[in-house]
NUBABA-988914 format. One line per 8 residues: number of its first residue (from 0); for each residue x, y, z of N, C-alpha, C, CB. Coordinates in steps of 0.02 Angstrom, whole numbers, plus 50000, padded with zeros to 5 digits. Glycine has a CB too. Layout:
residues N
NUM	X Y Z X Y Z X Y Z X Y Z  ...
This chain:
residues 346
0	56732 56984 56379 56668 57002 56408 56619 57020 56352 56675 57061 56458  56554 57018 56368 56503 57040 56321 56494 57116 56325 56437 57004 56334  56479 57147 56269 56465 57218 56267 56417 57233 56210 56531 57259 56258  56377 57285 56218 56332 57308 56165 56367 57364 56129 56263 57330 56193  56380 57354 56064 56418 57404 56027 56380 57428 55965 56485 57375 56006  56389 57492 55952 56368 57521 55888 56429 57515 55843 56343 57597 55895  56425 57474 55791 56484 57456 55752 56484 57484 55681 56490 57382 55749  56425 57494 55652 56420 57516 55583 56369 57571 55577 56402 57457 55536
8	56386 57626 55544 56340 57682 55536 56275 57658 55504 56372 57738 55492  56220 57673 55537 56154 57656 55511 56128 57587 55529 56155 57662 55438  56172 57546 55559 56151 57478 55578 56132 57477 55652 56208 57427 55564  56091 57429 55672 56074 57424 55744 56134 57402 55785 56015 57375 55754  56133 57415 55850 56188 57393 55892 56190 57317 55899 56183 57426 55961  56249 57291 55914 56259 57219 55918 56290 57200 55984 56302 57195 55859  56271 57141 56009 56305 57112 56067 56365 57072 56042 56256 57067 56109  56423 57091 56065 56485 57060 56042 56528 57041 56102 56524 57108 55994
16	56581 57004 56089 56630 56987 56140 56693 57028 56128 56646 56911 56140  56716 57062 56180 56776 57105 56176 56822 57087 56234 56756 57181 56177  56886 57107 56230 56932 57092 56285 56911 57124 56351 57002 57114 56267  56924 57090 56405 56911 57119 56471 56957 57178 56483 56919 57066 56527  56932 57235 56506 56976 57292 56520 57015 57281 56585 56935 57357 56525  57072 57314 56589 57112 57312 56650 57128 57383 56671 57178 57271 56638  57123 57398 56736 57134 57467 56758 57208 57486 56758 57105 57478 56827  57223 57544 56728 57290 57571 56731 57297 57616 56792 57307 57609 56667
24	57353 57649 56798 57363 57694 56856 57307 57746 56861 57431 57730 56850  57279 57752 56921 57226 57802 56933 57157 57782 56911 57244 57864 56901  57149 57724 56880 57085 57703 56853 57050 57652 56899 57093 57672 56784  56984 57644 56888 56944 57597 56927 56905 57552 56879 56896 57635 56975  56907 57488 56891 56868 57440 56852 56805 57422 56890 56910 57376 56836  56748 57431 56857 56683 57414 56886 56655 57352 56854 56634 57472 56879  56625 57309 56895 56580 57257 56870 56511 57288 56866 56580 57193 56917  56487 57297 56805 56425 57335 56794 56365 57294 56819 56417 57353 56720
32	56325 57325 56862 56264 57292 56886 56203 57315 56848 56256 57304 56961  56205 57377 56821 56147 57402 56783 56171 57459 56738 56090 57427 56830  56139 57464 56679 56155 57518 56631 56089 57543 56602 56203 57493 56575  56083 57609 56594 56021 57638 56569 56020 57647 56494 56010 57704 56602  55960 57640 56465 55949 57650 56393 55919 57719 56383 55902 57594 56363  55949 57760 56340 55928 57830 56333 55914 57848 56261 55982 57876 56361  55866 57894 56251 55851 57920 56184 55912 57952 56152 55794 57970 56187  55957 57978 56192 56018 58008 56165 56057 57957 56123 56062 58036 56221
40	56057 57895 56145 56092 57843 56107 56062 57834 56038 56091 57776 56145  55995 57837 56035 55961 57831 55971 55979 57890 55926 55885 57826 55980  55983 57949 55956 56003 58008 55918 56073 58000 55890 55999 58071 55961  56119 57976 55933 56188 57965 55910 56190 57916 55852 56232 57939 55969  56152 57862 55857 56153 57811 55805 56116 57832 55741 56122 57747 55831  56084 57890 55743 56050 57915 55683 56093 57965 55645 55984 57948 55703  56150 57985 55674 56194 58033 55639 56225 58001 55577 56249 58058 55686  56230 58040 55522 56262 58014 55462 56338 58007 55472 56247 58059 55402
48	56369 57969 55428 56441 57955 55435 56482 58019 55437 56464 57910 55379  56464 58068 55395 56505 58129 55391 56499 58172 55454 56484 58170 55331  56448 58161 55495 56439 58200 55556 56454 58160 55619 56369 58227 55559  56473 58097 55612 56483 58055 55671 56549 58072 55704 56479 57980 55652  56549 58093 55768 56610 58119 55798 56653 58068 55836 56592 58172 55845  56629 58006 55843 56663 57958 55885 56692 57901 55844 56617 57930 55938  56747 57871 55867 56773 57812 55832 56727 57752 55844 56845 57796 55856  56722 57710 55793 56684 57648 55798 56733 57589 55800 56635 57640 55739
56	56714 57534 55833 56651 57522 55868 56647 57560 55934 56641 57448 55881  56585 57575 55955 56573 57613 56017 56530 57571 56063 56540 57681 56002  56555 57555 56122 56514 57522 56173 56467 57574 56203 56558 57489 56228  56402 57561 56199 56351 57609 56220 56343 57609 56296 56284 57594 56186  56304 57659 56320 56286 57662 56391 56319 57717 56429 56301 57597 56423  56284 57774 56437 56312 57829 56477 56281 57834 56546 56303 57895 56440  56236 57787 56562 56211 57780 56630 56236 57714 56657 56132 57784 56632  56274 57715 56712 56301 57653 56737 56309 57652 56813 56366 57639 56706
64	56297 57595 56843 56313 57583 56913 56346 57514 56916 56250 57587 56960  56386 57503 56968 56420 57439 56974 56455 57432 57040 56468 57431 56918  56491 57377 57046 56532 57364 57105 56606 57369 57085 56516 57295 57137  56647 57395 57129 56718 57403 57115 56749 57333 57110 56753 57445 57170  56777 57318 57051 56807 57252 57040 56882 57252 57049 56790 57228 56970  56915 57308 57031 56987 57313 57037 57008 57387 57037 57023 57274 56980  57063 57402 57070 57088 57470 57075 57156 57475 57040 57094 57492 57148  57165 57527 57001 57230 57540 56971 57279 57567 57022 57223 57587 56912
72	57342 57568 57003 57394 57592 57048 57380 57664 57069 57463 57588 57015  57387 57677 57133 57380 57745 57159 57310 57764 57179 57404 57792 57109  57261 57722 57167 57192 57738 57185 57181 57724 57260 57141 57697 57142  57153 57772 57294 57137 57764 57364 57066 57788 57377 57188 57802 57409  57040 57771 57436 56973 57793 57455 56917 57749 57430 56963 57861 57430  56933 57696 57394 56883 57648 57371 56906 57578 57390 56873 57654 57294  56857 57533 57397 56873 57463 57412 56837 57418 57363 56853 57445 57485  56868 57362 57346 56835 57314 57302 56769 57292 57333 56881 57253 57290
80	56718 57286 57291 56652 57267 57313 56607 57325 57330 56657 57224 57372  56634 57386 57331 56593 57445 57347 56544 57459 57290 56638 57507 57360  56482 57478 57307 56430 57492 57258 56430 57567 57242 56360 57470 57285  56436 57584 57178 56444 57654 57158 56404 57669 57095 56518 57670 57147  56388 57733 57087 56359 57759 57025 56412 57798 56987 56297 57804 57040  56407 57798 56921 56456 57832 56879 56431 57901 56860 56472 57790 56816  56471 57952 56876 56457 58019 56851 56482 58022 56779 56491 58075 56896  56436 58035 56732 56451 58025 56661 56491 58079 56625 56391 58018 56627
88	56477 58144 56635 56510 58195 56593 56581 58210 56618 56469 58259 56593  56627 58166 56601 56696 58173 56624 56729 58236 56596 56737 58111 56606  56768 58268 56639 56807 58326 56618 56880 58318 56635 56779 58389 56652  56917 58373 56628 56989 58370 56639 57007 58369 56713 57023 58429 56606  56961 58395 56755 56973 58396 56827 57011 58456 56853 57009 58336 56846  57037 58498 56807 57080 58553 56830 57058 58622 56807 57149 58541 56806  57014 58627 56757 56993 58694 56733 56946 58726 56784 56959 58689 56664  56928 58788 56771 56886 58826 56819 56819 58792 56831 56875 58897 56794
96	56788 58765 56778 56723 58732 56787 56730 58666 56824 56690 58720 56718  56781 58627 56808 56791 58564 56843 56806 58576 56917 56849 58525 56811  56840 58631 56933 56855 58646 57002 56791 58658 57042 56900 58708 57006  56737 58677 57009 56672 58686 57041 56631 58622 57041 56632 58742 57007  56658 58568 57015 56621 58506 57008 56578 58504 56945 56577 58496 57067  56583 58556 56903 56543 58560 56842 56580 58531 56783 56524 58634 56827  56596 58467 56788 56633 58435 56734 56590 58430 56671 56658 58366 56755  56524 58435 56678 56481 58437 56620 56495 58498 56576 56408 58438 56641
104	56527 58548 56604 56545 58609 56566 56620 58618 56564 56512 58670 56597  56658 58563 56566 56731 58567 56563 56753 58608 56503 56762 58496 56559  56801 58653 56515 56825 58699 56463 56877 58667 56418 56853 58761 56495  56903 58609 56436 56958 58580 56400 56943 58509 56373 57019 58577 56443  56884 58483 56387 56870 58413 56368 56878 58401 56293 56799 58395 56390  56850 58446 56252 56855 58436 56180 56928 58438 56157 56815 58490 56143  56966 58486 56181 57035 58492 56160 57077 58432 56181 57065 58556 56188  57060 58403 56238 57098 58346 56264 57070 58279 56241 57099 58349 56339
112	57014 58280 56204 56985 58218 56181 56951 58177 56235 57036 58177 56148  56928 58211 56288 56895 58176 56343 56821 58167 56326 56904 58214 56410  56797 58106 56327 56727 58091 56310 56693 58053 56366 56724 58051 56245  56627 58061 56373 56591 58022 56423 56587 57949 56403 56520 58050 56432  56580 57905 56453 56569 57835 56436 56505 57828 56395 56565 57792 56499  56509 57789 56341 56452 57778 56298 56442 57833 56247 56391 57773 56339  56477 57888 56255 56472 57944 56208 56543 57964 56187 56435 58005 56240  56579 57914 56164 56648 57924 56142 56696 57876 56175 56670 57995 56155
120	56690 57868 56241 56729 57819 56278 56687 57755 56285 56751 57846 56348  56718 57697 56296 56679 57636 56306 56629 57643 56363 56726 57577 56319  56567 57623 56350 56513 57636 56398 56496 57577 56443 56453 57656 56361  56439 57585 56477 56420 57540 56531 56380 57480 56509 56380 57578 56582  56362 57475 56444 56324 57416 56422 56373 57360 56406 56281 57434 56359  56404 57338 56458 56455 57285 56454 56460 57254 56524 56524 57313 56430  56493 57199 56527 56500 57166 56592 56547 57204 56638 56526 57095 56582  56593 57241 56608 56640 57281 56648 56650 57349 56615 56708 57245 56655
128	56663 57399 56657 56673 57468 56635 56735 57497 56668 56611 57512 56651  56777 57527 56627 56837 57560 56652 56822 57634 56664 56897 57551 56603  56831 57657 56726 56818 57726 56744 56885 57762 56752 56776 57731 56811  56890 57821 56721 56955 57853 56716 56982 57881 56781 56951 57908 56666  56938 57897 56829 56961 57928 56891 56910 57914 56946 56971 58004 56881  56932 57899 57007 56884 57884 57060 56838 57942 57078 56921 57863 57122  56856 58004 57059 56811 58060 57074 56746 58056 57035 56846 58126 57059  56744 58014 56983 56684 58005 56943 56638 57950 56969 56703 57990 56871
136	56650 57930 57031 56608 57878 57063 56576 57907 57126 56650 57815 57080  56511 57893 57134 56473 57917 57192 56443 57856 57227 56417 57968 57170  56451 57850 57292 56425 57791 57328 56349 57785 57321 56443 57795 57401  56325 57724 57312 56253 57712 57309 56222 57715 57379 56238 57645 57276  56259 57695 57429 56235 57698 57498 56166 57667 57506 56233 57770 57523  56160 57606 57483 56098 57568 57494 56046 57571 57439 56067 57592 57555  56055 57615 57389 56007 57618 57334 56011 57555 57291 56018 57680 57291  55954 57531 57268 55952 57475 57222 55983 57495 57155 55879 57450 57212
144	56026 57455 57125 56059 57474 57062 56010 57490 57006 56104 57419 57039  55957 57450 56999 55909 57463 56945 55873 57529 56955 55857 57406 56941  55855 57544 57017 55821 57607 57032 55868 57666 57027 55791 57605 57102  55932 57654 57040 55980 57710 57042 56009 57729 56974 56036 57693 57089  56018 57680 56930 56056 57695 56870 56025 57749 56826 56064 57632 56829  55959 57753 56817 55932 57808 56776 55944 57877 56806 55859 57798 56765  55955 57879 56871 55965 57944 56904 56029 57978 56882 55966 57935 56979  56077 57940 56854 56140 57970 56833 56133 58015 56772 56190 57916 56819
152	56077 58008 56736 56062 58054 56680 55989 58075 56682 56078 58020 56612  55944 58027 56681 55872 58043 56681 55851 58078 56745 55831 57981 56671  55890 58072 56798 55878 58110 56859 55920 58173 56863 55890 58067 56919  55984 58166 56848 56030 58222 56854 56014 58278 56806 56101 58199 56843  55999 58261 56744 55987 58314 56693 55927 58357 56709 55978 58282 56624  55868 58329 56724 55812 58373 56743 55824 58408 56809 55749 58333 56747  55859 58377 56856 55873 58409 56920 55914 58472 56909 55911 58361 56967  55965 58468 56867 56006 58527 56852 55965 58583 56822 56064 58508 56804
160	55921 58566 56775 55879 58617 56742 55830 58648 56791 55841 58586 56683  55799 58606 56832 55748 58630 56880 55780 58672 56934 55711 58571 56910  55838 58651 56958 55871 58687 57013 55883 58760 56994 55937 58653 57030  55901 58771 56930 55914 58840 56907 55850 58882 56908 55942 58838 56837  55793 58849 56899 55729 58886 56893 55693 58895 56959 55685 58850 56845  55717 58865 57013 55680 58866 57076 55662 58936 57101 55720 58831 57128  55704 58987 57093 55684 59053 57117 55619 59079 57085 55739 59103 57104  55603 59055 57024 55541 59077 56991 55481 59036 57013 55550 59071 56915
168	55493 58977 57041 55438 58931 57056 55413 58942 57127 55461 58858 57046  55382 58999 57137 55354 59018 57202 55282 58994 57207 55358 59096 57211  55251 58998 57266 55180 58980 57271 55138 59018 57220 55154 58994 57341  55093 58983 57186 55051 59013 57135 55081 59009 57065 55038 59084 57151  55142 58985 57059 55175 58981 56993 55156 58915 56959 55251 58986 57001  55174 58912 56894 55161 58852 56854 55225 58830 56819 55105 58866 56802  55238 58765 56820 55293 58735 56782 55264 58687 56731 55343 58698 56830  55287 58693 56669 55264 58649 56615 55319 58600 56598 55243 58690 56552
176	55301 58536 56594 55347 58484 56574 55323 58456 56507 55352 58427 56628  55363 58463 56455 55346 58438 56389 55386 58374 56376 55361 58491 56333  55350 58319 56368 55382 58254 56360 55389 58220 56428 55451 58261 56327  55349 58169 56441 55346 58139 56507 55375 58069 56509 55274 58138 56532  55424 58056 56465 55456 57991 56463 55511 57984 56514 55484 57978 56395  55570 57959 56493 55624 57944 56539 55643 58001 56584 55683 57923 56500  55658 58060 56555 55677 58118 56594 55616 58156 56621 55720 58165 56553  55564 58161 56581 55507 58202 56599 55470 58176 56660 55460 58206 56542
184	55461 58110 56666 55424 58085 56724 55464 58093 56788 55405 58011 56713  55531 58096 56783 55572 58112 56841 55567 58187 56857 55646 58092 56829  55565 58229 56805 55560 58301 56815 55496 58319 56854 55561 58338 56748  55442 58285 56838 55379 58298 56874 55388 58286 56949 55321 58254 56846  55419 58230 56965 55430 58214 57036 55477 58264 57069 55459 58143 57043  55528 58285 57034 55575 58334 57062 55540 58400 57074 55634 58344 57015  55499 58422 57027 55462 58484 57036 55415 58480 57096 55422 58501 56973  55383 58423 57106 55338 58416 57163 55377 58415 57229 55297 58351 57156
192	55437 58386 57228 55477 58381 57289 55512 58446 57307 55529 58327 57281  55529 58486 57256 55572 58544 57268 55536 58611 57265 55626 58544 57217  55474 58612 57241 55440 58676 57232 55366 58670 57246 55451 58702 57161  55333 58727 57260 55260 58727 57268 55222 58739 57203 55240 58781 57318  55258 58739 57147 55227 58756 57083 55174 58704 57062 55280 58762 57029  55124 58727 57026 55078 58681 56993 55113 58653 56931 55010 58717 56973  55111 58587 56923 55147 58554 56869 55097 58533 56815 55186 58492 56895  55108 58557 56754 55067 58540 56696 55111 58499 56649 55039 58604 56661
200	55089 58438 56632 55128 58393 56591 55097 58386 56522 55135 58324 56624  55139 58386 56470 55116 58378 56401 55150 58318 56370 55131 58442 56360  55111 58279 56333 55139 58224 56293 55088 58205 56240 55156 58162 56338  55111 58161 56193 55070 58147 56134 55025 58087 56143 55115 58136 56075  55031 58051 56198 54988 57992 56206 54958 57990 56276 55029 57927 56193  54900 57958 56280 54865 57953 56344 54904 57909 56392 54794 57926 56334  54940 57859 56367 54981 57816 56410 55034 57857 56446 55013 57760 56371  55068 57901 56409 55119 57943 56439 55088 57992 56489 55158 57982 56385
208	55030 58019 56474 54997 58065 56519 54972 58029 56582 54939 58100 56485  54953 57967 56574 54933 57928 56633 54992 57920 56681 54906 57858 56611  55051 57905 56653 55111 57900 56695 55125 57967 56728 55172 57879 56653  55117 58022 56691 55128 58089 56719 55083 58101 56779 55117 58143 56666  55020 58081 56774 54975 58090 56831 54995 58046 56890 54902 58075 56810  55017 57985 56874 55037 57939 56927 55094 57966 56968 55056 57872 56897  55141 58002 56936 55200 58026 56971 55191 58098 56998 55260 58024 56926  55130 58127 56989 55118 58189 57024 55098 58250 56985 55176 58206 57059
216	55090 58245 56919 55069 58304 56881 55000 58326 56903 55069 58289 56805  54992 58392 56914 54926 58418 56933 54878 58419 56874 54934 58489 56961  54905 58435 56815 54864 58438 56754 54902 58403 56698 54848 58513 56735  54865 58371 56652 54896 58341 56593 54860 58366 56531 54894 58264 56597  54900 58379 56479 54873 58408 56417 54903 58369 56358 54890 58484 56412  54860 58350 56312 54884 58317 56251 54926 58367 56211 54824 58290 56209  54985 58346 56192 55032 58391 56157 55015 58393 56083 55105 58368 56168  54968 58436 56066 54948 58443 55996 54945 58517 55979 54879 58408 55983
224	54913 58535 55924 54912 58604 55901 54876 58650 55950 54879 58608 55833  54832 58622 55992 54796 58663 56039 54826 58665 56109 54726 58640 56044  54884 58634 56118 54912 58628 56185 54929 58696 56216 54975 58585 56183  54959 58740 56176 54980 58805 56203 54919 58845 56227 55018 58845 56150  54865 58843 56189 54805 58880 56209 54776 58850 56273 54753 58878 56153  54780 58784 56280 54755 58752 56340 54795 58773 56401 54755 58677 56333  54861 58774 56394 54904 58794 56450 54890 58867 56468 54978 58784 56433  54883 58910 56419 54866 58980 56432 54800 58986 56471 54861 59020 56365
232	54752 58944 56451 54687 58946 56485 54695 58923 56558 54636 58901 56449  54735 58871 56568 54746 58845 56636 54780 58896 56681 54787 58782 56633  54819 58941 56651 54857 58991 56690 54824 59059 56688 54928 58996 56664  54761 59062 56668 54726 59125 56665 54755 59174 56616 54725 59157 56733  54787 59147 56564 54818 59188 56512 54889 59209 56526 54777 59249 56501  54914 59197 56586 54980 59222 56605 55037 59180 56578 54985 59225 56680  55027 59115 56570 55080 59071 56549 55118 59042 56608 55128 59108 56504  55170 59003 56593 55208 58967 56644 55273 59002 56660 55222 58896 56621
240	55288 59003 56725 55351 59034 56747 55412 58994 56726 55350 59043 56822  55404 58929 56718 55460 58886 56696 55433 58833 56649 55497 58854 56757  55469 58822 56594 55450 58773 56544 55510 58728 56531 55425 58807 56478  55500 58663 56535 55554 58615 56525 55535 58570 56467 55568 58573 56590  55571 58577 56411 55557 58537 56351 55607 58480 56348 55560 58581 56286  55583 58418 56360 55626 58360 56360 55624 58323 56293 55607 58313 56415  55598 58357 56241 55596 58329 56174 55642 58368 56128 55523 58329 56146  55629 58433 56122 55673 58475 56081 55659 58473 56007 55743 58456 56092
248	55600 58448 55987 55581 58447 55916 55546 58512 55899 55535 58386 55900  55537 58526 55835 55507 58589 55813 55440 58603 55847 55498 58589 55738  55393 58555 55848 55328 58571 55878 55333 58585 55953 55280 58513 55867  55375 58547 55989 55378 58557 56061 55414 58621 56079 55413 58498 56094  55465 58638 56041 55500 58701 56054 55453 58760 56041 55564 58707 56009  55413 58755 55988 55364 58808 55974 55314 58814 56032 55327 58795 55908  55292 58757 56058 55246 58758 56115 55279 58790 56175 55223 58687 56132  55342 58773 56188 55378 58802 56245 55378 58878 56242 55449 58775 56248
256	55393 58904 56183 55393 58977 56175 55325 59007 56183 55421 58995 56108  55273 58970 56163 55205 58997 56164 55174 58996 56233 55162 58958 56117  55201 58956 56280 55169 58951 56346 55208 58987 56400 55160 58878 56364  55266 59015 56384 55307 59048 56435 55276 59114 56457 55378 59061 56409  55281 59129 56521 55256 59192 56549 55309 59247 56543 55236 59183 56622  55288 59308 56552 55335 59364 56557 55385 59348 56613 55297 59433 56572  55448 59359 56600 55503 59343 56645 55508 59268 56660 55495 59381 56711  55480 59229 56615 55484 59156 56624 55551 59128 56603 55429 59122 56586
264	55560 59064 56614 55621 59029 56595 55604 58967 56555 55663 59011 56658  55638 58959 56499 55629 58900 56456 55694 58861 56455 55607 58921 56384  55690 58797 56471 55748 58752 56467 55735 58702 56411 55761 58716 56535  55776 58705 56359 55772 58658 56304 55821 58601 56318 55787 58693 56234  55795 58548 56349 55837 58493 56372 55842 58439 56319 55810 58464 56437  55788 58425 56284 55788 58372 56234 55833 58389 56175 55718 58360 56209  55858 58337 56142 55906 58348 56088 55874 58335 56020 55968 58303 56097  55811 58356 56013 55776 58347 55950 55801 58391 55893 55704 58361 55959
272	55845 58438 55909 55879 58477 55856 55846 58542 55838 55884 58436 55796  55789 58559 55868 55755 58621 55851 55783 58680 55890 55679 58615 55864  55772 58740 55864 55795 58801 55896 55736 58847 55909 55849 58837 55854  55743 58890 55959 55690 58937 55976 55715 59008 55963 55667 58929 56050  55683 59044 55916 55705 59113 55903 55698 59157 55965 55665 59143 55845  55747 59199 55976 55747 59245 56033 55759 59315 56007 55800 59225 56087  55719 59362 56030 55728 59432 56009 55670 59474 56034 55734 59437 55932  55678 59538 56031 55626 59583 56056 55561 59572 56018 55649 59657 56049
280	55509 59557 56056 55443 59546 56026 55431 59475 56003 55435 59591 55969  55483 59434 56002 55474 59364 55981 55446 59322 56037 55541 59335 55957  55471 59333 56098 55447 59300 56158 55422 59352 56207 55502 59256 56190  55384 59332 56257 55364 59381 56308 55425 59415 56339 55322 59347 56364  55414 59473 56367 55470 59513 56394 55512 59472 56443 55444 59575 56427  55577 59478 56435 55627 59452 56481 55622 59377 56493 55623 59488 56546  55600 59340 56443 55603 59268 56448 55675 59246 56434 55554 59234 56397  55701 59202 56476 55768 59175 56465 55762 59104 56438 55810 59176 56530
288	55807 59088 56391 55807 59023 56359 55876 58992 56367 55788 59028 56283  55878 58929 56390 55942 58896 56399 55938 58825 56372 55962 58895 56473  55997 58797 56358 56001 58727 56338 56051 58692 56384 56022 58720 56262  56029 58673 56443 56074 58643 56492 56097 58573 56471 56040 58639 56560  56152 58552 56499 56182 58487 56483 56200 58450 56546 56244 58496 56437  56168 58394 56557 56183 58350 56614 56183 58389 56679 56252 58316 56603  56231 58381 56724 56233 58416 56788 56301 58406 56820 56177 58391 56835  56311 58436 56878 56376 58433 56911 56383 58370 56953 56386 58495 56955
296	56445 58357 56976 56456 58299 57020 56418 58307 57085 56531 58290 57034  56418 58367 57113 56381 58379 57175 56307 58369 57166 56394 58448 57200  56280 58388 57109 56208 58379 57096 56190 58306 57091 56188 58416 57033  56235 58263 57065 56220 58192 57064 56212 58165 57135 56274 58154 57026  56256 58186 57180 56250 58165 57250 56183 58188 57279 56308 58192 57292  56161 58248 57260 56097 58274 57285 56038 58234 57258 56089 58348 57266  56041 58214 57195 55988 58174 57165 55983 58106 57200 55999 58165 57089  56040 58075 57212 56040 58011 57245 56012 58017 57316 56110 57981 57247
304	56027 58073 57349 56000 58085 57416 55923 58092 57413 56031 58149 57447  55898 58125 57362 55825 58131 57354 55794 58062 57344 55808 58176 57295  55827 58019 57306 55801 57951 57296 55800 57912 57361 55843 57914 57243  55852 57919 57401 55854 57884 57466 55797 57907 57511 55921 57894 57500  55778 57970 57505 55724 57996 57547 55655 57975 57524 55727 58072 57549  55652 57946 57463 55588 57925 57435 55553 57978 57394 55544 57902 57488  55587 58036 57384 55555 58091 57348 55551 58080 57273 55592 58155 57362  55594 58037 57247 55595 58025 57174 55611 57952 57161 55646 58072 57139
312	55578 57924 57112 55592 57856 57090 55579 57852 57015 55549 57803 57129  55611 57804 56983 55606 57798 56911 55568 57734 56893 55677 57798 56878  55519 57740 56849 55486 57681 56823 55533 57646 56775 55418 57700 56788  55547 57582 56786 55597 57546 56746 55569 57482 56718 55659 57531 56788  55598 57462 56661 55588 57396 56632 55657 57367 56620 55546 57400 56565  55668 57305 56642 55734 57276 56639 55741 57227 56580 55751 57241 56704  55803 57224 56554 55821 57179 56499 55890 57151 56513 55819 57217 56430  55903 57091 56488 55971 57064 56492 56014 57099 56439 55970 56987 56482
320	56079 57088 56443 56124 57117 56393 56108 57090 56323 56197 57103 56411  56092 57026 56319 56074 56998 56253 56010 57029 56225 56065 56922 56259  55967 57054 56270 55904 57085 56248 55911 57160 56236 55850 57073 56299  55971 57188 56245 55980 57260 56239 55959 57288 56171 56053 57277 56252  55975 57255 56114 55950 57282 56050 55874 57288 56049 55973 57237 55992  55839 57240 56080 55766 57242 56084 55743 57302 56124 55738 57178 56114  55779 57318 56178 55762 57376 56219 55765 57439 56178 55808 57381 56280  55816 57446 56136 55821 57505 56094 55765 57507 56042 55888 57508 56058
328	55746 57450 56016 55690 57448 55968 55626 57473 56001 55680 57377 55941  55613 57448 56061 55552 57468 56096 55553 57542 56115 55542 57425 56158  55611 57566 56135 55617 57637 56151 55603 57680 56090 55686 57653 56179  55631 57660 56033 55620 57697 55971 55547 57697 55950 55663 57668 55914  55512 57643 55966 55441 57637 55948 55396 57669 56000 55423 57564 55940  55424 57697 56053 55384 57728 56105 55350 57679 56151 55332 57772 56074  55379 57619 56158 55347 57566 56197 55380 57556 56265 55348 57502 56158  55420 57603 56286 55451 57600 56352 55420 57655 56396 55528 57608 56348
336	55390 57635 56451 55365 57684 56500 55419 57695 56552 55298 57659 56533  55443 57756 56556 55498 57770 56603 55564 57756 56571 55491 57730 56667  55603 57711 56600 55671 57699 56579 55684 57624 56571 55721 57730 56629  55717 57605 56517 55740 57536 56509 55808 57529 56541 55742 57515 56434  55818 57474 56576 55881 57461 56612 55908 57393 56590 55871 57464 56688  55973 57392 56572 56006 57331 56552 56044 57301 56612 56054 57345 56493  56036 57236 56621 56071 57200 56675 56124 57155 56642 56021 57156 56719  56187 57178 56639 56238 57141 56602 56253 57072 56629 56301 57181 56601
344	56239 57061 56693 56252 56995 56722 56187 56957 56736 56292 57002 56786  56135 56975 56699 56072 56939 56704 56026 56965 56757 56085 56868 56718
């Protein structure tokens, strides 16, 4: 089968031919119908050799949907041809966090060498994907594969962050979204669907801000040196009750800290590598700062339900598997609005 692999440190990914996988006991083989392209992949491919944690070659793609092609021995509850989405952050299934469905916070994954598809395990940018356990599959129930696949990360990750902040997002409150690309433009829709908060979106280009307005942002602000002052002005000096940074770079993290209100919540979702100092007098009183990771299995089902209701949709651009390296180039250049989706079977 064809697969997109990262094969050499510092080199672009390549489309190669690899052996077809076969499901072992308890496993499920999917025929991949769509796979999402994520900035996280670019971050992974930018790591130096001494810091690279995964064996190479690595088949990319941690967002995947497909049809069940074959079942390993002992698998029940699924039928060949069923349309499913892949829950990406695989865990051990038995620790306290996994028992809650929070496999994204599995306590034993590192020790057991369990990795998500595309982030250590072979990913979804291939014609077929081997899934380790049927519990990591969620029925699509009528959702279009292209529309659904970004929801497994670009939908689930902001949903998890926003859900935690909902008690603060009461009528009259403000939520700030920094970075309105793949995850951010979904976050705006989720905030509009789940809360009465006024949504203020920040980004570095007018094209990105135009998308933010299209999907429901009440206010848009150019993310520059004056952004924090503008947000303060928009909130009458009080700041935002919730701030979601989907970039995580030094300038955006600084902005996040500068626009938070007293007792506000800051979620540093982006993996730009920056940190936000926390301490008495550094931030407004009782501001909480978190760095959430992905979401739970139950939350993925909730995100898909929101999509079926029409409350959230993802702007997508599609590419064939042979065009996947081009998709990453365009994403790196900032030329993708929303999410790029790879169609392994054309």
